[in-house]
All heavy atoms as an XYZ file, in Angstrom:
862
protein
N     -54.803    -36.611    -26.752
C     -54.732    -35.238    -26.918
C     -54.411    -34.483    -25.535
O     -53.662    -33.592    -25.524
C     -56.046    -34.641    -27.475
C     -55.795    -33.500    -28.196
S     -56.732    -33.474    -29.669
C     -57.649    -32.015    -29.559
N     -55.131    -35.044    -24.616
C     -54.865    -34.355    -23.257
C     -53.857    -35.179    -22.441
O     -53.749    -36.461    -22.561
C     -56.283    -34.294    -22.464
C     -57.167    -33.470    -23.078
C     -58.359    -33.927    -23.647
C     -57.123    -32.122    -23.045
C     -59.300    -33.180    -24.344
C     -58.039    -31.234    -23.530
C     -59.130    -31.805    -24.259
N     -53.055    -34.375    -21.637
C     -52.023    -35.052    -20.822
C     -52.600    -35.447    -19.399
O     -53.273    -34.582    -18.817
C     -50.830    -34.177    -20.651
C     -49.724    -34.833    -19.825
C     -50.311    -33.815    -22.010
N     -52.388    -36.574    -19.057
C     -52.949    -36.970    -17.716
C     -52.169    -36.263    -16.589
O     -50.932    -36.010    -16.810
C     -52.850    -38.495    -17.533
O     -51.543    -38.827    -17.489
C     -53.666    -39.209    -18.578
N     -52.782    -35.940    -15.497
C     -52.060    -35.224    -14.378
C     -50.839    -36.054    -13.835
O     -49.881    -35.450    -13.483
C     -53.164    -35.020    -13.274
C     -54.403    -35.219    -14.073
C     -54.185    -36.082    -15.184
N     -50.998    -37.402    -13.802
C     -49.838    -38.113    -13.169
C     -48.676    -38.057    -14.090
O     -47.504    -37.934    -13.718
C     -50.361    -39.605    -13.159
N     -48.873    -38.077    -15.505
C     -47.741    -38.003    -16.314
C     -47.022    -36.651    -16.305
O     -45.897    -36.572    -16.362
C     -48.246    -38.344    -17.730
C     -47.085    -38.394    -18.805
C     -46.215    -39.319    -18.811
C     -47.100    -37.397    -19.827
C     -45.209    -39.429    -19.797
C     -46.016    -37.380    -20.681
C     -45.228    -38.410    -20.723
N     -47.870    -35.575    -16.227
C     -47.362    -34.271    -16.269
C     -46.539    -33.934    -14.905
O     -45.559    -33.256    -14.972
C     -48.510    -33.185    -16.320
N     -46.954    -34.482    -13.786
C     -46.221    -34.280    -12.506
C     -44.979    -35.039    -12.423
O     -44.067    -34.497    -11.880
C     -47.145    -34.655    -11.348
C     -48.343    -33.755    -11.246
C     -49.290    -34.201    -10.084
O     -48.992    -35.174     -9.459
N     -50.300    -33.396     -9.936
N     -44.836    -36.167    -12.995
C     -43.584    -37.042    -12.871
C     -42.534    -36.713    -13.838
O     -41.490    -37.157    -13.775
C     -43.945    -38.419    -12.898
N     -42.817    -35.805    -14.859
C     -41.922    -35.609    -15.916
C     -40.597    -35.065    -15.611
O     -39.504    -35.622    -15.861
C     -42.614    -34.698    -16.959
N     -40.420    -33.815    -14.923
C     -39.157    -33.165    -14.752
C     -38.761    -32.969    -13.276
O     -37.898    -32.120    -13.018
N     -39.356    -33.599    -12.268
C     -38.917    -33.353    -10.960
C     -37.636    -34.005    -10.545
O     -37.463    -35.162    -10.746
C     -40.010    -33.803    -10.009
C     -40.779    -32.698     -9.397
C     -41.873    -33.120     -8.367
O     -41.519    -33.637     -7.304
O     -43.064    -33.052     -8.736
N     -36.587    -33.159     -9.967
C     -35.418    -33.865     -9.567
C     -35.673    -34.652     -8.297
O     -36.643    -34.485     -7.681
C     -34.506    -32.699     -9.346
C     -35.274    -31.471     -9.433
C     -36.595    -31.803     -9.939
N     -34.696    -35.407     -7.972
C     -34.710    -36.202     -6.741
C     -34.762    -35.278     -5.483
O     -34.408    -34.114     -5.530
C     -33.463    -37.201     -6.643
N     -35.052    -35.893     -4.357
C     -35.236    -35.184     -3.044
C     -34.183    -34.329     -2.630
O     -34.305    -33.122     -2.400
N     -32.970    -34.814     -2.464
C     -31.782    -34.111     -1.956
C     -31.282    -33.157     -2.947
O     -30.877    -32.059     -2.654
C     -30.710    -35.062     -1.651
N     -31.404    -33.517     -4.201
C     -30.933    -32.565     -5.265
C     -31.831    -31.336     -5.404
O     -31.346    -30.172     -5.465
C     -30.839    -33.298     -6.644
O     -30.122    -34.467     -6.502
C     -30.256    -32.455     -7.672
N     -33.124    -31.596     -5.269
C     -34.060    -30.439     -5.276
C     -33.810    -29.446     -4.048
O     -33.825    -28.223     -4.228
C     -35.469    -30.905     -5.305
N     -33.480    -30.048     -2.894
C     -33.277    -29.182     -1.726
C     -32.007    -28.358     -1.903
O     -31.942    -27.197     -1.568
C     -33.054    -30.155     -0.520
C     -32.876    -29.405      0.700
C     -33.843    -28.694      1.436
C     -31.554    -29.346      1.312
C     -33.625    -28.058      2.586
C     -31.273    -28.654      2.451
C     -32.319    -28.067      3.086
N     -30.966    -29.009     -2.490
C     -29.727    -28.226     -2.766
C     -29.962    -27.133     -3.792
O     -29.399    -26.090     -3.615
C     -28.596    -29.250     -3.145
C     -27.229    -28.704     -3.315
C     -26.648    -28.115     -1.986
C     -26.336    -29.645     -3.911
N     -30.595    -27.485     -4.829
C     -30.858    -26.421     -5.940
C     -31.677    -25.294     -5.331
O     -31.512    -24.158     -5.678
C     -31.587    -27.084     -7.109
C     -30.595    -28.052     -7.839
C     -32.066    -26.044     -8.006
C     -31.151    -28.865     -8.851
N     -32.614    -25.565     -4.434
C     -33.378    -24.506     -3.880
C     -32.611    -23.533     -2.960
O     -32.874    -22.332     -2.957
C     -34.609    -24.994     -3.122
C     -35.718    -25.562     -3.909
C     -36.821    -26.174     -3.030
O     -36.650    -26.419     -1.903
N     -37.970    -26.225     -3.690
N     -31.624    -24.010     -2.184
C     -30.899    -23.274     -1.244
C     -29.569    -22.776     -1.727
O     -28.930    -22.037     -1.051
C     -30.710    -24.005     -0.009
C     -32.015    -24.038      0.915
C     -32.824    -25.202      0.976
C     -32.405    -22.937      1.598
C     -34.005    -25.260      1.625
C     -33.550    -22.967      2.325
C     -34.375    -24.109      2.329
N     -29.200    -23.113     -2.953
C     -27.928    -22.743     -3.522
C     -27.787    -21.147     -3.677
O     -26.735    -20.622     -3.367
C     -27.647    -23.303     -4.910
C     -26.315    -23.114     -5.475
S     -24.907    -23.706     -4.458
C     -25.046    -25.351     -4.712
N     -28.918    -20.421     -4.056
C     -28.706    -19.064     -4.115
C     -28.452    -18.328     -2.793
O     -27.694    -17.451     -2.585
C     -30.051    -18.525     -4.719
C     -30.532    -19.737     -5.423
C     -30.029    -20.958     -4.710
N     -29.100    -18.935     -1.624
C     -28.951    -18.341     -0.365
C     -27.507    -18.633      0.134
O     -26.861    -17.787      0.780
C     -29.945    -18.941      0.609
C     -31.406    -18.600      0.342
C     -32.265    -19.598     -0.150
C     -31.755    -17.332      0.420
C     -33.535    -19.253     -0.345
C     -33.085    -16.998      0.162
C     -33.909    -17.927     -0.302
N     -26.966    -19.790     -0.172
C     -25.562    -20.154      0.302
C     -24.585    -19.302     -0.568
O     -23.685    -18.746      0.009
C     -25.308    -21.621     -0.021
C     -26.134    -22.553      0.813
C     -23.836    -21.941      0.171
C     -26.193    -23.960      0.532
N     -24.887    -19.036     -1.803
C     -24.076    -18.202     -2.560
C     -24.005    -16.745     -2.148
O     -22.966    -16.107     -2.013
C     -24.525    -18.184     -4.017
C     -23.496    -17.459     -5.017
C     -22.136    -18.076     -5.081
C     -24.143    -17.465     -6.388
N     -25.219    -16.209     -1.728
C     -25.268    -14.883     -1.203
C     -24.549    -14.712      0.087
O     -23.904    -13.742      0.381
C     -26.762    -14.465     -1.063
C     -27.437    -14.170     -2.384
C     -26.933    -13.175     -0.197
C     -28.895    -13.990     -2.426
N     -24.696    -15.694      1.048
C     -23.914    -15.642      2.215
C     -22.430    -15.664      2.078
O     -21.719    -14.892      2.764
C     -24.319    -16.872      3.220
C     -23.609    -16.837      4.407
C     -24.071    -15.907      5.447
C     -22.623    -17.661      4.763
C     -23.349    -15.880      6.681
C     -21.913    -17.632      5.954
C     -22.332    -16.798      6.904
N     -21.948    -16.461      1.159
C     -20.527    -16.519      0.837
C     -20.024    -15.160      0.317
O     -19.022    -14.605      0.850
C     -20.220    -17.691     -0.111
C     -18.799    -17.553     -0.585
C     -20.400    -18.999      0.497
N     -20.714    -14.597     -0.521
C     -20.403    -13.339     -1.127
C     -20.391    -12.156      0.031
O     -19.451    -11.356      0.105
C     -21.317    -12.844     -2.217
C     -21.047    -13.841     -3.387
C     -21.032    -11.393     -2.659
C     -22.038    -13.671     -4.618
N     -21.404    -12.240      0.884
C     -21.535    -11.290      2.017
C     -20.374    -11.538      2.926
O     -19.815    -10.451      3.517
C     -22.864    -11.387      2.784
C     -24.074    -11.046      1.999
S     -24.222     -9.305      1.686
C     -24.820     -8.791      3.266
N     -19.955    -12.672      3.225
C     -18.808    -12.897      4.090
C     -17.542    -12.310      3.564
O     -16.782    -11.590      4.285
C     -18.604    -14.476      4.380
C     -17.374    -14.780      5.165
C     -17.484    -14.617      6.527
C     -16.288    -15.212      4.564
C     -16.345    -14.874      7.318
C     -15.126    -15.499      5.334
C     -15.124    -15.317      6.719
O     -14.171    -15.578      7.451
N     -17.272    -12.511      2.338
C     -15.992    -11.984      1.832
C     -16.055    -10.495      1.505
O     -15.020     -9.879      1.595
C     -15.662    -12.773      0.467
C     -15.064    -14.062      0.758
C     -15.710    -15.243      0.522
C     -13.759    -14.181      1.283
C     -15.186    -16.471      0.740
C     -13.204    -15.411      1.556
C     -13.944    -16.566      1.350
N     -17.192     -9.942      1.324
C     -17.276     -8.443      0.993
C     -17.505     -7.578      2.239
O     -17.124     -6.465      2.248
C     -18.427     -8.273     -0.038
C     -18.117     -8.741     -1.518
C     -19.281     -8.425     -2.401
C     -16.786     -8.137     -2.037
N     -18.135     -8.211      3.297
C     -18.582     -7.343      4.495
C     -17.913     -7.806      5.695
O     -17.349     -7.042      6.460
C     -20.028     -7.269      4.615
C     -20.873     -6.461      3.408
C     -22.285     -6.681      3.593
C     -20.426     -5.210      3.259
N     -18.157     -9.057      6.020
C     -17.759     -9.520      7.360
C     -16.299     -9.592      7.535
O     -15.723     -9.189      8.547
C     -18.481    -10.903      7.695
C     -19.884    -10.759      7.623
C     -18.049    -11.492      8.973
C     -20.787    -12.014      7.649
N     -15.609    -10.274      6.628
C     -14.140    -10.417      6.717
C     -13.377     -9.116      6.834
O     -12.449     -8.978      7.711
C     -13.650    -11.301      5.648
C     -12.260    -11.834      5.708
C     -12.025    -12.979      4.881
N     -10.667    -13.375      4.843
C      -9.888    -13.606      3.831
N     -10.376    -13.584      2.544
N      -8.608    -14.005      3.950
N     -13.655     -8.173      5.936
C     -12.909     -6.890      6.072
C     -13.237     -6.123      7.368
O     -12.312     -5.556      7.871
C     -13.366     -6.100      4.787
C     -13.844     -7.085      3.883
C     -14.460     -8.255      4.667
N     -14.345     -6.184      7.762
C     -14.684     -5.508      9.079
C     -13.902     -6.253     10.230
O     -13.434     -5.539     11.151
C     -16.203     -5.594      9.386
C     -16.607     -4.939     10.656
C     -16.323     -3.477     10.671
O     -16.347     -2.889      9.612
N     -16.111     -2.933     11.898
N     -13.852     -7.553     10.211
C     -13.048     -8.113     11.345
C     -11.583     -7.820     11.249
O     -10.860     -7.609     12.335
C     -13.227     -9.705     11.216
C     -14.501    -10.272     11.637
C     -14.774    -11.701     11.302
O     -13.958    -12.390     10.585
N     -15.796    -12.289     11.935
N     -11.017     -7.660      9.986
C      -9.658     -7.284      9.811
C      -9.315     -5.847     10.424
O      -8.446     -5.657     11.029
C      -9.302     -7.304      8.447
C      -7.806     -7.178      8.105
C      -7.509     -7.419      6.660
C      -6.044     -7.100      6.469
N      -5.704     -7.288      4.910
N     -10.344     -4.990     10.045
C     -10.094     -3.512     10.515
C     -10.217     -3.486     12.005
O      -9.528     -2.747     12.682
C     -11.169     -2.707      9.925
C     -10.933     -2.054      8.510
C     -11.864     -0.894      8.233
N     -13.231     -1.484      8.133
C     -13.807     -1.823      6.952
N     -13.116     -1.934      5.846
N     -15.086     -2.267      7.001
N     -11.175     -4.323     12.716
C     -11.299     -4.424     14.103
C     -10.001     -4.872     14.762
O      -9.524     -4.397     15.776
C     -12.552     -5.158     14.511
N      -9.442     -5.899     14.105
C      -8.188     -6.462     14.697
C      -7.032     -5.421     14.573
O      -6.176     -5.330     15.596
C      -7.870     -7.731     13.998
N      -6.936     -4.699     13.482
C      -5.960     -3.648     13.346
C      -6.117     -2.564     14.341
O      -5.118     -2.042     14.939
C      -5.902     -3.079     11.899
C      -5.413     -4.035     10.866
C      -5.633     -3.496      9.520
O      -6.202     -2.502      9.345
O      -5.232     -4.213      8.566
N      -7.295     -2.143     14.568
C      -7.657     -1.054     15.580
C      -7.282     -1.534     17.016
O      -6.755     -0.759     17.876
C      -9.111     -0.712     15.497
C      -9.460      0.557     16.341
N     -10.096      0.388     17.470
C      -9.247      1.829     16.165
C     -10.261      1.630     18.070
N      -9.770      2.443     17.183
N      -7.620     -2.735     17.346
C      -7.328     -3.381     18.671
C      -5.750     -3.380     18.888
O      -5.276     -3.006     19.962
C      -7.854     -4.762     18.721
C      -8.231     -5.219     20.034
C      -8.883     -6.580     20.066
N      -8.737     -7.429     18.851
C      -9.687     -7.733     18.032
N     -10.891     -7.236     18.212
N      -9.508     -8.423     17.034
N      -4.998     -3.693     17.778
C      -3.547     -3.726     17.958
C      -2.985     -2.344     18.044
O      -2.069     -2.091     18.870
C      -2.959     -4.475     16.742
C      -3.124     -5.953     16.641
O      -3.503     -6.427     17.750
O      -3.032     -6.486     15.619
N      -3.564     -1.391     17.316
C      -3.135      0.050     17.436
C      -3.301      0.576     18.809
O      -2.449      1.241     19.435
C      -3.896      0.824     16.420
C      -3.476      2.212     16.368
S      -4.424      3.602     17.261
C      -6.102      3.237     16.594
N      -4.483      0.251     19.401
C      -4.754      0.807     20.792
C      -3.933      0.138     21.808
O      -3.454      0.813     22.741
C      -6.312      0.547     21.082
C      -7.089      1.545     20.366
C      -6.467      0.658     22.632
C      -8.612      1.595     20.555
N      -3.580     -1.125     21.590
C      -2.698     -1.850     22.561
C      -1.326     -1.253     22.502
O      -0.622     -1.299     23.570
C      -2.735     -3.347     22.247
C      -1.918     -4.212     23.134
C      -2.056     -5.655     22.803
C      -1.227     -5.899     21.578
N      -1.123     -7.360     21.345
N      -0.798     -0.837     21.377
C       0.514     -0.332     21.194
C       0.649      1.189     21.424
O       1.821      1.685     21.100
C       1.074     -0.740     19.754
C       1.230     -2.247     19.728
O       1.542     -2.977     20.677
N       0.985     -2.756     18.520
N      -0.317      1.877     21.939
C      -0.171      3.341     22.065
C       0.947      3.541     23.175
O       0.963      2.745     24.241
C      -1.444      3.934     22.497
C      -2.544      4.034     21.403
C      -3.768      4.564     22.012
C      -1.925      4.885     20.266
N       1.656      4.565     23.091
C       2.688      4.925     24.085
C       2.854      6.389     24.229
O       2.263      7.199     23.323
C       4.031      4.314     23.741
C       4.635      4.704     22.498
C       5.878      4.053     22.393
N       6.661      4.823     21.250
C       7.258      4.144     20.360
N       7.611      2.899     20.358
N       7.868      4.884     19.381
N       3.623      6.865     25.206
C       3.880      8.290     25.515
C       4.449      8.909     24.317
O       5.501      8.387     23.680
C       4.657      8.399     26.661
C       4.938      9.753     27.130
C       5.690      9.681     28.484
N       6.331     10.982     28.726
C       7.158     11.204     29.630
N       7.557     10.195     30.403
N       7.655     12.455     29.847
N       4.025     10.082     23.795
C       4.587     10.779     22.745
C       3.843     10.645     21.472
O       4.111     11.364     20.510
N       2.943      9.686     21.352
C       2.213      9.397     20.134
C       1.024     10.679     19.968
O       0.502     11.044     20.871
C       1.405      8.096     20.067
C       2.373      6.967     20.086
O       3.553      7.150     19.808
O       1.952      5.806     20.324
N       0.883     11.013     18.744
C      -0.193     11.948     18.443
C      -1.353     11.105     17.976
O      -1.284     10.450     16.937
C       0.319     13.001     17.306
C      -0.861     13.955     17.090
C       1.434     13.804     17.773
N      -2.529     11.402     18.586
C      -3.702     10.648     18.272
C      -4.916     11.526     18.015
O      -4.965     12.611     18.437
C      -4.097      9.731     19.396
C      -3.047      8.651     19.581
C      -4.249     10.412     20.696
N      -5.936     10.971     17.232
C      -7.125     11.654     17.125
C      -8.215     10.792     17.834
O      -8.284      9.635     17.699
C      -7.569     11.740     15.529
C      -8.866     12.359     15.395
C      -6.462     12.393     14.797
N      -9.023     11.675     18.633
C     -10.014     10.928     19.553
C     -11.302     10.721     18.670
O     -11.409     11.386     17.626
C     -10.297     11.648     20.761
C      -9.065     11.875     21.649
S      -8.252     10.351     22.068
C      -9.424      9.689     23.244
N     -12.184      9.921     19.081
C     -13.518      9.765     18.302
C     -14.272     11.037     18.350
O     -15.009     11.190     17.376
C     -14.277      8.663     19.077
N     -14.205     11.874     19.231
C     -14.831     13.190     19.206
C     -14.208     14.201     18.501
O     -14.771     15.281     18.269
N     -13.037     13.933     17.904
C     -12.343     14.920     16.979
C     -11.206     15.642     17.734
O     -10.503     16.320     17.037
N     -10.939     15.392     19.045
C      -9.830     16.078     19.642
C      -8.488     15.485     19.093
O      -8.435     14.202     18.938
C      -9.898     15.813     21.157
C     -10.892     16.659     21.875
C     -10.816     16.185     23.365
C     -10.634     18.077     21.822
N      -7.462     16.337     18.872
C      -6.187     15.906     18.451
C      -5.168     16.324     19.586
O      -5.181     17.429     19.977
C      -5.808     16.513     17.146
C      -6.766     16.109     16.069
C      -4.328     16.035     16.770
C      -6.538     16.857     14.721
N      -4.416     15.373     20.080
C      -3.482     15.650     21.102
C      -2.332     14.574     21.184
O      -2.324     13.591     20.520
N      -1.363     14.941     21.951
C      -0.258     14.083     22.260
C      -0.320     13.344     23.560
O      -0.807     13.982     24.562
C       1.057     14.970     22.271
C       2.307     14.010     22.341
C       3.492     14.927     22.460
C       4.034     15.169     21.071
N       5.288     15.849     21.027
N      -0.075     12.065     23.574
C      -0.179     11.239     24.833
C       0.923     11.659     25.719
O       2.117     11.653     25.372
C      -0.122      9.723     24.480
C      -1.186      9.416     23.654
C      -0.087      8.992     25.807
C      -1.242      7.905     23.216
N       0.624     12.195     26.904
C       1.602     12.578     27.882
C       1.947     11.521     29.009
O       2.944     11.457     29.536
C       1.377     13.948     28.505
O       0.098     13.790     29.310
N       0.883     10.669     29.197
C       1.104      9.664     30.153
C       0.117      8.457     29.848
O      -1.111      8.749     29.718
C       0.873     10.184     31.591
C       1.039      9.238     32.722
C       0.729      9.927     34.049
C       0.689      9.074     35.222
N       0.293      9.702     36.476
N       0.564      7.185     30.004
C      -0.361      6.145     29.980
C      -0.532      5.683     31.475
O       0.290      5.281     32.139
C       0.312      4.953     29.164
C      -0.605      3.806     29.179
C       0.453      5.488     27.726
N      -1.818      5.818     31.862
C      -2.167      5.458     33.340
C      -2.181      3.990     33.563
O      -1.591      3.381     34.273
C      -3.574      6.243     33.696
C      -3.933      5.700     35.066
C      -3.550      7.681     33.481
N      -3.054      3.320     32.654
C      -3.149      1.844     32.694
C      -3.710      1.323     31.342
O      -3.669      1.957     30.378
C      -4.052      1.361     33.840
C      -5.466      1.937     33.852
O      -5.821      2.427     32.776
O      -6.154      1.835     34.871
N      -4.141      0.092     31.338
C      -4.577     -0.475     30.071
C      -5.841      0.165     29.505
O      -6.207     -0.037     28.310
C      -4.938     -2.056     30.262
C      -3.753     -2.899     30.463
C      -3.430     -3.116     31.947
O      -4.445     -3.030     32.739
O      -2.335     -3.222     32.375
N      -6.554      0.867     30.299
C      -7.854      1.563     29.803
C      -7.784      3.032     29.859
O      -8.735      3.637     29.170
C      -8.992      1.088     30.776
O      -8.779      1.514     32.057
C      -9.174     -0.298     30.722
N      -6.881      3.648     30.471
C      -6.870      5.141     30.463
C      -5.431      5.743     30.175
O      -4.454      4.980     30.350
C      -7.215      5.702     31.865
C      -8.663      5.365     32.240
C      -9.005      5.843     33.625
O      -8.120      6.394     34.292
O     -10.134      5.613     34.017
N      -5.431      7.055     29.707
C      -4.298      7.713     29.421
C      -4.520      9.189     29.608
O      -5.693      9.671     29.492
C      -3.691      7.488     28.086
C      -4.694      7.851     26.894
S      -4.016      7.122     25.366
C      -5.248      7.611     24.330
N      -3.477     10.046     29.661
C      -3.541     11.434     29.806
C      -3.197     12.081     28.458
O      -2.044     11.800     27.967
C      -2.619     12.017     30.979
C      -2.795     13.499     30.978
C      -3.095     11.446     32.311
N      -3.996     12.911     27.842
C      -3.739     13.508     26.643
C      -3.543     14.897     26.799
O      -4.335     15.690     27.442
C      -5.010     13.267     25.762
C      -4.936     13.504     24.281
C      -3.930     12.473     23.578
C      -6.334     13.427     23.697
N      -2.448     15.498     26.169
C      -2.075     16.844     26.136
C      -2.772     17.490     24.910
O      -2.321     17.211     23.801
C      -0.624     17.073     26.147
C      -0.277     18.498     26.327
O      -1.091     19.372     26.607
O       0.951     18.830     26.151
N      -3.774     18.384     25.099
C      -4.407     18.960     23.935
C      -4.203     20.365     23.763
O      -4.668     21.067     22.785
C      -5.962     18.696     23.933
C      -6.609     19.242     25.183
C      -6.277     17.174     23.818
C      -8.102     19.197     25.264
N      -3.444     21.012     24.692
C      -3.161     22.441     24.706
C      -1.782     22.700     24.058
O      -0.989     21.946     23.987
N      -1.654     23.887     23.649
C      -0.328     24.287     23.163
C       0.293     25.268     24.173
O      -0.346     25.859     24.943
C      -0.568     25.119     21.772
C      -1.062     24.250     20.735
C      -1.089     24.977     19.431
O      -0.411     26.098     19.255
O      -1.730     24.502     18.455
N       1.603     25.286     24.059
C       2.329     26.172     25.032
C       2.808     25.391     26.194
O       2.662     24.186     26.325
N       3.603     26.074     27.047
C       4.224     25.325     28.217
C       3.143     24.818     29.193
O       3.375     23.772     29.813
C       4.988     26.392     28.881
C       4.598     27.684     28.372
C       3.885     27.499     27.052
N       2.107     25.593     29.461
C       1.032     25.051     30.369
C       0.296     23.854     29.925
O       0.099     22.863     30.612
N      -0.232     23.956     28.683
C      -0.979     22.911     28.054
C      -2.263     22.525     28.810
O      -2.433     22.888     29.906
N      -3.120     21.899     28.191
C      -4.392     21.316     28.812
C      -4.288     19.817     28.742
O      -4.121     19.286     27.634
C      -5.659     21.821     27.984
C      -5.602     23.319     28.029
C      -6.829     21.203     28.651
C      -6.685     23.943     27.143
N      -4.367     19.213     29.929
C      -4.225     17.733     29.963
C      -5.605     17.222     30.319
O      -6.332     17.653     31.298
C      -3.201     17.274     31.069
C      -1.866     17.871     30.650
C      -0.765     17.179     31.407
C       0.542     17.893     31.069
N       1.555     17.211     30.673
N      -6.003     16.105     29.583
C      -7.268     15.568     29.787
C      -7.086     13.989     29.912
O      -6.333     13.336     29.190
C      -8.221     15.862     28.463
C      -9.525     15.142     28.645
C      -8.329     17.274     28.277
N      -7.856     13.417     30.862
C      -7.748     12.043     31.076
C      -8.838     11.384     30.205
O     -10.000     11.664     30.375
C      -7.941     11.651     32.518
C      -7.588     10.326     32.883
C      -7.638     10.223     34.417
N      -7.181      8.740     34.776
C      -6.846      8.429     35.953
N      -6.960      9.262     36.965
N      -6.596      7.216     36.272
N      -8.396     10.477     29.329
C      -9.365      9.862     28.395
C      -9.124      8.315     28.453
O      -8.251      7.796     28.879
C      -9.094     10.370     26.920
C      -9.337     11.814     26.810
C      -7.709      9.991     26.428
N     -10.240      7.658     27.806
C     -10.222      6.168     27.715
C      -9.438      5.889     26.530
O      -9.665      6.541     25.478
C     -11.688      5.644     27.675
N      -8.733      4.802     26.448
C      -7.936      4.348     25.319
C      -8.753      3.839     24.239
O      -8.511      3.996     23.079
C      -6.994      3.176     25.743
C      -5.776      3.650     26.464
C      -4.945      2.509     26.854
N      -3.890      2.288     25.823
C      -2.655      1.747     26.084
N      -2.479      1.214     27.239
N      -1.806      1.537     25.155
N     -10.040      3.328     24.532
C     -10.892      2.773     23.543
C     -11.436      3.847     22.627
O     -11.970      3.624     21.613
N     -11.419      5.149     23.102
C     -11.960      6.182     22.279
C     -11.001      6.817     21.254
O     -11.361      7.748     20.578
C     -12.537      7.371     23.129
O     -11.441      7.900     23.936
N      -9.820      6.181     21.170
C      -8.850      6.729     20.166
C      -9.302      6.164     18.774
O      -9.573      4.921     18.523
C      -7.403      6.135     20.517
C      -6.509      6.532     19.287
C      -6.990      6.749     21.731
N      -9.552      7.083     17.776
C      -9.952      6.673     16.538
C      -8.875      6.533     15.526
O      -8.878      5.611     14.650
C     -10.986      7.781     15.944
N      -7.717      7.213     15.651
C      -6.681      7.169     14.601
C      -5.346      7.521     15.350
O      -5.266      8.394     16.220
C      -6.982      8.179     13.462
C      -5.995      8.399     12.480
C      -6.375      9.466     11.565
O      -7.513     10.006     11.509
O      -5.401      9.874     10.724
N      -4.382      6.962     14.813
C      -2.847      7.357     15.301
C      -2.258      8.111     14.190
O      -2.137      7.628     13.149
C      -2.161      6.060     15.600
C      -0.627      6.195     15.854
C      -0.499      6.982     17.249
C       0.002      4.857     15.929
N      -2.086      9.401     14.542
C      -1.554     10.327     13.473
C      -0.029     10.171     13.319
O       0.433      9.930     12.111
C      -1.722     11.765     13.913
C      -3.075     12.381     13.657
C      -3.212     12.856     12.277
N      -4.543     13.188     11.902
C      -5.016     14.419     11.931
N      -4.193     15.398     12.159
N      -6.180     14.678     11.576
N       0.770     10.137     14.405
C       2.176      9.786     14.255
C       2.699      9.204     15.583
O       2.239      9.422     16.648
C       2.867     11.124     13.912
O       2.802     12.064     14.972
N       3.693      8.282     15.273
C       4.333      7.611     16.381
C       5.370      8.663     16.926
O       6.088      9.235     16.173
C       5.065      6.401     15.995
C       4.125      5.240     15.519
C       3.264      4.727     16.658
C       4.021      3.668     17.418
N       3.235      3.133     18.533
N       5.341      8.813     18.344
C       6.301      9.713     18.841
C       7.703      8.977     19.062
O       7.774      7.805     19.063
N       8.674      9.816     19.326
C       9.994      9.254     19.645
C       9.893      8.657     21.070
O       9.238      9.251     21.946
C      10.946     10.391     19.642
C      11.266     10.957     18.292
C      11.881      9.967     17.272
O      12.693      9.100     17.631
O      11.380      9.904     16.129
N      10.581      7.520     21.246
C      10.610      7.012     22.670
C      11.139      8.027     23.652
O      12.179      8.640     23.428
C      11.566      5.782     22.613
C      11.714      5.511     21.129
C      11.360      6.837     20.369
N      10.439      8.225     24.686
C      10.726      9.236     25.703
C      11.550      8.532     26.849
O      10.995      7.500     27.481
C       9.485      9.985     26.240
C       9.888     11.035     27.361
C       8.783     10.562     25.147
N      12.607      9.050     27.308
C      13.408      8.501     28.392
C      12.751      9.061     29.782
O      12.610     10.192     29.848
C      14.885      8.832     28.384
C      15.485      8.181     27.137
C      17.017      8.523     27.054
C      17.571      7.901     25.852
N      18.927      8.260     25.744
N      12.520      8.153     30.680
C      11.998      8.591     31.900
C      13.068      8.727     32.903
O      14.072      8.193     33.020
C      10.983      7.579     32.489
C       9.722      7.641     31.694
O       9.400      8.719     31.277
O       9.143      6.489     31.505
């Protein structure tokens, strides 16, 4: 009538490696889903932003991370550029870091020097 403890313990236990795999399968599945839904798209956006910053040139209209909108009047080097944020002939020119560009509004026409 009563089941012995030895018989009850040995009844349905899977083998060692299989039990380990079954226990960690949900964690592996969650990591794969997180990779495809969060990590991969973020890496793709970062690569596109890096390419956009690398290809900035004189005449492009950009939006800075702080919200300023202006036209690039001069590219100083790989890390800095001069942005024209004023209207009219005098204009206001500001020296900014290229890394702070958030968005490229429009590509300017190539300017002949």
